[in-house]
C-alpha positions as CSV (number, residue, x, y, z in Angstrom):
1,M,-9.5,-116.1,-25.0
2,A,-8.3,-117.3,-21.6
3,R,-6.7,-114.8,-19.2
4,A,-4.8,-115.6,-16.0
5,E,-3.2,-113.2,-13.6
6,I,-0.9,-113.4,-10.6
7,D,1.2,-111.2,-8.4
8,V,4.9,-112.3,-7.9
9,A,7.1,-111.1,-5.1
10,A,10.0,-110.6,-7.5
11,P,10.9,-107.7,-9.9
12,P,10.0,-108.0,-13.6
13,E,13.7,-108.6,-14.4
14,T,13.7,-111.8,-12.3
15,V,10.4,-113.0,-13.8
16,W,11.8,-112.3,-17.3
17,D,14.9,-114.3,-16.4
18,V,12.6,-117.4,-15.9
19,L,10.8,-116.7,-19.2
20,A,14.2,-116.4,-20.9
21,D,15.4,-119.7,-19.5
22,P,14.2,-122.4,-22.0
23,G,15.2,-125.1,-19.4
24,A,12.6,-123.7,-17.0
25,Y,9.7,-124.1,-19.4
26,G,9.1,-127.7,-18.4
27,D,9.0,-126.5,-14.8
28,W,6.2,-124.0,-15.3
29,V,4.3,-124.7,-18.5
30,V,1.8,-127.5,-17.7
31,G,2.6,-130.8,-19.4
32,T,5.5,-129.3,-21.5
33,K,9.0,-130.6,-21.9
34,V,11.5,-128.5,-24.0
35,T,13.6,-130.6,-26.2
36,R,15.7,-127.9,-27.9
37,A,15.9,-124.1,-28.0
38,D,17.6,-121.6,-30.2
39,A,20.7,-120.0,-28.6
40,N,19.1,-116.6,-28.9
41,W,15.8,-117.5,-27.1
42,P,13.7,-115.3,-26.5
43,E,14.7,-112.9,-29.2
44,V,12.1,-112.2,-31.9
45,G,12.1,-115.0,-34.5
46,S,13.8,-117.5,-32.1
47,S,12.0,-120.8,-31.3
48,L,12.0,-123.7,-29.0
49,E,10.9,-127.3,-29.7
50,F,8.6,-128.8,-27.1
51,R,6.8,-132.0,-26.3
52,V,3.4,-132.0,-24.5
53,E,2.3,-135.0,-22.5
54,I,-1.0,-135.1,-20.7
55,G,-1.7,-138.6,-19.6
56,P,-1.3,-141.0,-22.4
57,V,-1.7,-138.3,-25.1
58,G,1.4,-136.5,-26.4
59,G,2.8,-134.6,-29.3
60,G,5.4,-132.0,-30.1
61,D,5.9,-128.8,-32.1
62,R,7.6,-125.4,-31.9
63,T,6.9,-122.1,-30.1
64,H,8.1,-119.0,-31.9
65,V,8.8,-115.6,-30.4
66,V,6.6,-113.0,-32.1
67,K,7.5,-110.0,-29.9
68,A,9.9,-109.5,-27.0
69,E,10.3,-106.3,-25.0
70,P,12.4,-107.3,-22.0
71,P,11.4,-107.2,-19.1
72,R,7.8,-106.4,-19.8
73,L,6.3,-108.3,-22.8
74,L,6.7,-111.7,-24.5
75,V,4.3,-112.7,-27.3
76,L,4.6,-116.3,-28.5
77,R,3.0,-118.5,-31.2
78,A,2.8,-122.1,-30.1
79,G,2.3,-124.6,-32.9
80,L,0.0,-127.5,-32.1
81,Q,0.8,-129.9,-35.0
82,Q,-2.2,-130.6,-37.1
83,L,-4.5,-129.0,-34.5
84,G,-3.4,-125.5,-35.3
85,A,-1.7,-122.8,-33.2
86,A,-2.2,-120.7,-30.1
87,A,-1.1,-117.1,-29.4
88,I,0.3,-116.5,-25.9
89,R,0.9,-113.0,-24.5
90,L,2.8,-112.6,-21.2
91,E,2.8,-109.1,-19.8
92,L,4.9,-108.2,-16.7
93,V,4.0,-105.0,-14.9
94,A,6.1,-103.7,-12.0
95,A,3.8,-103.4,-8.9
96,G,4.9,-102.5,-5.4
97,G,8.4,-104.0,-5.6
98,G,7.1,-107.1,-7.3
99,T,5.4,-108.0,-10.6
100,H,1.9,-108.4,-11.8
101,V,1.9,-111.1,-14.5
102,V,-1.0,-111.3,-17.1
103,M,-1.1,-114.3,-19.4
104,E,-3.5,-114.4,-22.3
105,E,-3.9,-117.5,-24.5
106,D,-6.0,-117.9,-27.5
107,A,-6.4,-120.5,-30.2
108,V,-5.7,-118.7,-33.5
109,E,-5.5,-121.3,-36.2
110,G,-6.7,-124.7,-37.3
111,L,-9.0,-127.1,-35.5
112,V,-8.4,-125.7,-32.0
113,A,-9.6,-122.2,-33.2
114,S,-12.7,-123.6,-34.9
115,L,-13.6,-125.6,-31.8
116,R,-13.0,-122.8,-29.3
117,T,-15.8,-122.5,-26.8
118,R,-16.4,-121.0,-23.3
119,V,-15.5,-124.5,-22.0
120,S,-12.2,-124.7,-23.8
121,D,-11.4,-121.1,-22.6
122,A,-12.2,-122.1,-19.0
123,V,-9.9,-125.1,-19.3
124,L,-7.1,-122.9,-20.7
125,K,-7.7,-120.4,-17.9
126,Q,-7.2,-123.2,-15.3
127,R,-4.1,-124.4,-17.1
128,G,-2.9,-120.7,-17.1
129,D,-3.6,-120.4,-13.4
130,V,-1.5,-123.5,-12.7
131,A,1.3,-122.3,-15.0
132,L,1.5,-118.8,-13.4
133,G,1.6,-120.4,-9.9
134,R,4.6,-122.4,-11.0
135,L,6.2,-119.3,-12.7
136,K,5.7,-117.4,-9.4
137,R,7.4,-120.1,-7.4
138,L,10.4,-120.2,-9.7
139,A,10.8,-116.4,-9.9
140,E,10.4,-116.0,-6.1
141,A,13.0,-118.7,-5.6
142,R,15.4,-116.8,-7.9
143,A,14.8,-113.4,-6.2
């Protein structure tokens, strides 16, 4: 499992607003472009369609909301086509007038789960660090 953390100078409600904005996903999730989202995103059971492009490689699938407790917890299941699926947990903790964000990501199904190694976890952590840095920038701009 990969774990990334960051402190954001904005309250949890503002960070949640970024997570609840499907149009913002392409701005903070590395390599991701949202093509369509359910009107009730991020309620439990809702989903968004995405396309991932990293260099010449690309593909699309859906992310489903597994659990949502605004403004403190969002648990997602991201489909990765024939490669499997990943579980993503975003926890927002109020801290000193801001928010401490913890993101955990783990391959849970299919080929990506069977090939999981320390190296793949390290790559996911780096991706998570970049994503949280972008999330921080967006939330602080909204605050």
